[in-house]
N, C-alpha and C positions, 0 to 999 in steps of 0.2 A: 900088181899094176896100179892098185888103188893109191898107194903112197906116191908113186911116180906122177900120177895125174894131179894129186893134191898139191905136191910141191911145184909142179909146172904151173898149175892154176894160180898158186900164191905168187910165184915169180912174175907171171904175166900181169896179174892184177896189181901187184906192187908197182911195176914199171908204168902201167897205164894210169893208175890213180895218181902217182907222183907227177907224171908228165901232164896230166889233164887237170885234176882238181887242185893240186898243190899250187900251181902257178896262178890259178884263179884266186887263191887265198893270199898268196905272197907276191902277187904280181905288182901291186903298188909299192911294196917294200923293195923289190928289185929295181923298179923304175926310179924311185927316189934316192936310191943308194948306189948309183952307177959308179960313183967315185971311190967306192970301197972295194977291197979285194973280195972275190966271190967266196973264198973259204972263211972269211970273217962272218959273212952273212949265214953261211952254212953252219958254222960252229954254234952261232947263237940259236938258230931255229932247231938245229939238231939236238942241242941240250934240252930245249923245251919238249921236243918230241920224245926223247928218252925218258924224261921225267913223267910225262903224261902216260906213256906206255907202261912204265914200271908201276906207277901208282894204280892204274886200272887193273893191271895183272894182280897186284897185291890185294887190292880192295875187293875185287870181284872173283876171288878164288881161281885165278888163272884166265879169266875172261877179259881180254884187253879191249873188247868192244864196249865196255861199260854197260853191259846188259842189253845192247841193241840187237843182239842176235837171238835173244830169248824166243821171239815170235817166229824166227826162222827155223829153229830147232837144230837138232844134231846133224852132223854130216851124213849125206845119203849113203846107204850101203846097198849094193856096191857103188863105189865112186867111179862112174863111167867117164869116157873120154869127152863126151859132149859138154860136160860142165866146164871144160877148158875153153870152149868157144867164146863166151862173153868177154873175158879179158883180151882174147886174141883179136876179136872184132874191135874192141875199144882201143887197143894199141894201134890198129890200122887207121881208125878214124882220127885219133890224136895226132898221128903223123901228118895228117892233112891240115890240122889246125882247127878242127871243129870241137867246141867245148860241150861235149855231151854229158849227160848225167850218168855217172858210174853207178849210182844207187839203183836206178831203174834197170840198167844194163846187166848188172851182176846179181843183186839181191833177188830180183823178181824171178830169176831162173831157178833159184832154190826154193822159193815160196811164192807161187803164182797168186795165191789168195791175198798177198800183201800189196799187189799192184794198186788196187783201188785206194786203200788207206794211204799209201806212200804218195800217190798222185794228188790226193786231196791236201795232204800236209804240204807237199812241195808247191802246189798252186797257191796255197795260203802264204807260203814263204815268199813267193814271187810278188804277190799283191801287197803284202805288208812292206816288203823292201821297196817296191816301186812307189807306192803311195807315200810311205814314210820319207823316202828320199826327196820326193817332190815337195812335201811340206817343209822339211828341214832346210833344203837348199833354196827354196823361195824366201825363207826367213833370213838366211845367212849370205845369200849370193852377193848383194850389194854391200853389205857391211864387212864381210870377211873375204869371200872368194875374189871379189873385184880387186881388193887390195893385193891379194896374192898374185893376180894376173898382171897388175900394173907395176908391182915391185917384186919380181921373181927372185932377185938376189937376196940371200940371207947373210947378214954379217954378224951383228951383235947377238941375235937370238938363235943363231944356227945350232949351237950346242944344245940349247934348251929344247928346241923342236926335235932334234935328233933323239933326245931322251924320250920325249913324248911319243914320237913315232915308233920307237923300238918297244916301248911299253904297250902301246895299242896293238902293235903287230903280235907281240907275245900273247896278249889276251885273245885276239882273234884266232891265232894259230892253235891255241889250246882248245878253244871252243870247236874249231873245225875238226881237230883230231878226234875229239870225243864223238862227233857226229859220224865221221867218215872212215874211221879205222875198221869199222865192220865190213866195209867194201873190200878190204884186203884180207882180213882174218877170217872171212867166211869160208876160206879154203883150208883152214887149219882147225884142229880140235878145239872145242870150246874151253876146255880146261888145259891151257898150254903149259908144258913143262918149263922149267928154268932154262934148259938148253934150247928149247924151241923159241922161247922169248928172246934169248941172246942172239941166236942165229938170224931170226927174223928182223931184229933191230939192226943188225949189221947190214943186211940186205937193203932195207929201206933207207938207211943213212947213206949207203953207197950210191943208190939210185938218185937220192936227193942231191948229193954232191955232183953227180953227172949233169943233172938238170941245171943246177946253179952255175956250173962251169960253162954251160952253153947259153947262159943268160936267159933261161926260161923257154926257149924254143918258140914254135909257131903260135902257141896259145897266148904268149905274152903280147902279141900284136893287138889283141882285143883290148887289153888294158892301155897300151901305149897310144891307141887312136882316140881315147877319151880325153876331154878337156883338162889340161894341167895335172894329170895324174903323176907326172914326174916330180912335181913340187912336193917336198917332204911335208909341208903343212897340210896341203890338200889330201895327201896320202894318209896322214894321221887321222883326219876326220873320217875318211872312207873306212879305214880299218876298224875304228872304234864303233861306228854305226853298224857295220857288218857283224862285228863280234857281239854286240848287244842283241841283234836279231837272232843270231845262232844260239845265244844263251837263252833267250825267251823260248825258242822252239825245243831246246834241250830239256828245259824244265816242263814244257807242255806235255810231252809224252816220249816214250822210248822207241816209237815207231821210226825206222830209218826214213830220211828225207833227202831230197836233192839239194845240196848246198849250191850246186851250179845255178839252179833257178833263182835262188836268193841273190847270188852274186850278179847275175845278168839283170835281175829286176832292180837292184840297187844302182848299178851303173846307168841303166836306162832312165830311171827316175831322176837321178842327179843330172844327167846330160840334158834332159828336157827342161828341168827347172833352171839350170844355169843359162841355157841358151834363150829361154823365154825372158829371163830377168835381165841378162846382160847383152842379148842380141849378138852373140859371138858367131853363131852359124844360122843358116836358114832352118825354119821349122821342118821343111821338107827333108833336108839332109839328116836331121836328128831322128825324125820318124823312120826314115829309110834304114838308118843304122840300128834303131831299136827293133824294127821288124826283122832285119837280117839276123841279129843276135838271137832273137826269140825263135826264129825259124831254125836256127842251128840246134838249139836245145830241144825243140820239138822233133826234129829229125832223129835225135838220139832216143827220144821216147818211142817213136815209130819203129826204129831199129830194134829197140829192147823188146817191145811186144811181139814183133815178128820173130825174133830169135827165141823167145819163150815158146811160141807155138811150133817153131821148127824142132826144138828139142823135145817137145811133147810128142811130135810125130815120130822122132827117132826112138823115143822110149816105147 
């Protein structure tokens, strides 16, 4: 039964993480490329995913998490049914459209002692993204973003911005994968076989194709409601800043962190700075949106901690 629960946990985690975190990372990419076929976008991001996965597997002796599961340790023996609960709960929450942290919800169940360090690192990620976005967008709002809003149609530079955006997305996507692959592969052996690598890659690519075909699902609404995220130029800047922040925290330590918190912090800081500089929306509406998004990820943290203690009781 151990193998059955491991495989089931992996499948549920893969579906939940792809449906929740992937859209938070590629949401602006989907929004700004609505005119392109979904399979073209999937093929591009799927190629990067495959390369990152294979490189990690080769470089870390079968560990596709890039060493981020070292502090979690080996798979628990025996592998009981309750370890399948976190991705199942995550799947249900994702269906509602709440952007919760898969890191807290899944990793903490396997290693409860990591909650404090993951929380500190994730909170730092939110603050860095939030404050950094405020500073950056205060500086560029009137000079750059205002022009984007006043002249949304791209003609002569459209192809150039498309190249920039796809490159920034590729950079962000690879940084996110290195951070969050551990949330999926925590259910599989740390030294994955070649067959295991191939089968797991097929599963993840298939789930990603499904999400892209459905244009991102409910989580995509969080991206779409933000100012001008559908503009390929604005999306390029968002993706590049997000990728840089994830790169910084990747180099900082190998402790898993919530990329969801970084994403929400970045969008919140951007929205606040844009609307203060350009007076697009009222401050009250922006604060309300920020608090709502932060409340959603905080709910995910509460659910995670509650689930950890529930599983402890079951044990």
